[in-house]
C-alpha positions in Angstrom: 0.1 -0.1 0.2 2.8 2.3 0.7 4.6 1.6 -2.6 1.3 2.3 -4.4 1.2 5.6 -2.2 4.9 6.3 -3.2 4.1 5.4 -7.1 1.1 8.3 -6.7 3.0 10.3 -5.5 6.2 9.9 -8.1 3.5 9.7 -11.1 2.1 13.2 -9.7 4.9 14.6 -9.3 6.4 13.6 -12.7 2.6 14.7 -13.9 3.3 18.3 -12.2 7.0 18.5 -13.5 5.5 17.6 -17.1 3.0 20.4 -16.6 5.6 22.9 -15.1 7.6 22.0 -18.4 4.7 22.8 -20.6 3.6 25.8 -19.5 7.2 26.5 -19.4 7.8 25.6 -22.9 4.7 27.6 -23.9 5.9 31.0 -22.1 9.2 30.4 -24.3 7.0 29.9 -27.3 5.2 33.4 -26.2 7.8 35.3 -25.5 9.7 34.3 -28.3 6.8 35.4 -30.7 6.0 38.5 -28.9 9.6 39.2 -29.8 9.4 38.1 -33.5 6.0 40.4 -33.4 8.0 43.3 -31.7 11.1 43.1 -34.2 8.6 43.1 -37.3 6.8 46.0 -35.8 10.2 47.9 -34.8 11.3 47.0 -39.1 8.0 48.0 -40.4 8.1 51.6 -38.3 11.6 52.1 -39.6 10.5 51.3 -43.3 7.7 54.0 -42.7 10.3 55.8 -41.4 12.1 55.7 -44.7 9.4 56.3 -46.7 8.3 59.4 -45.2 11.8 60.5 -45.7 11.8 59.7 -49.2 8.6 61.0 -49.8 9.6 64.3 -48.2 12.1 64.1 -50.5 10.3 63.2 -53.8 7.8 66.4 -52.6 10.5 68.8 -52.7 12.2 67.6 -55.6 8.8 67.9 -57.4 7.8 71.2 -56.0 11.4 73.0 -57.1 10.7 71.2 -60.7 7.3 73.0 -60.7 9.2 76.3 -59.5 12.0 75.8 -61.5 9.3 74.9 -65.1 7.1 77.9 -63.5 10.3 80.4 -63.6 10.9 79.0 -67.5 8.1 79.6 -68.6 7.7 83.3 -67.5 11.1 83.8 -68.7 10.0 82.2 -72.0 6.6 84.4 -71.7 8.8 87.7 -70.9 11.0 86.7 -73.8 8.2 86.4 -76.4 6.4 89.3 -75.2 10.3 90.8 -75.6 10.4 89.7 -79.5 6.6 91.0 -80.0 7.4 94.1 -79.0 11.0 94.2 -81.0 8.9 92.8 -84.2 5.9 95.9 -83.7 8.8 98.4 -83.7 10.5 97.1 -86.4 7.3 96.5 -88.7 6.4 100.4 -87.2 10.0 101.6 -88.3 9.5 99.9 -91.8 6.1 101.2 -92.3 7.1 104.8 -91.0 9.8 104.2 -93.5 7.7 103.5 -96.4 5.6 106.3 -95.6 8.3 108.7 -95.8 9.6 107.3 -98.8 6.2 107.6 -100.4 5.8 111.0 -99.0 9.0 112.2 -100.5 8.5 110.3 -104.1 5.0 112.2 -104.1 6.7 115.2 -103.2 9.6 114.9 -106.0 6.8 113.8 -108.2 5.2 117.1 -107.8 8.0 119.4 -108.2 8.4 116.6 -111.4 11.7 115.9 -110.6 13.3 112.8 -111.2 15.0 111.3 -107.5 18.4 112.3 -107.5 21.0 109.3 -108.2 23.1 108.0 -105.5 26.4 109.8 -105.8 29.4 108.0 -107.6 26.7 104.9 -108.9 25.6 106.4 -112.2 28.5 105.8 -114.7 26.8 108.3 -117.4 27.4 111.2 -114.4 31.1 110.3 -114.0 31.6 110.2 -117.7 29.7 113.5 -118.3 31.3 115.3 -115.3 35.2 114.2 -116.4 34.4 115.5 -120.0 33.4 119.1 -119.0 35.7 119.2 -116.2 32.9 119.6 -113.6 32.3 117.7 -110.3 29.6 114.8 -110.2 27.5 116.7 -108.3 27.0 119.8 -110.5 26.2 117.5 -113.6 23.0 115.9 -111.9 
């Protein structure tokens, strides 16, 4: 009878030790899983932080590119306006020259005189001046 009690006590002791070992193993597995989850969360947080830094840098680059594009567009528009103004000025000057030339031609026609020949460009005037011994200007 004592032997049975000793054996029962030993079995109870062994069962208690097994249960304690199982609880210990389960606690260790839970600790390992918590550690794995904590490391995964830390890696995700670091990846999110790096992504946020990269996104901010991209946004700054995009903003700078937009600023440069806007600046370029402004300069291009200013250059186009300046070129248009210069074209208009040259065109206005050409029209004024044509009007002056037309006015001059009308006055000459009104006086019934041919327009003066450019100095030194008319061979007949040069020849006549040479024959007469006079200046080209006086032979016009």
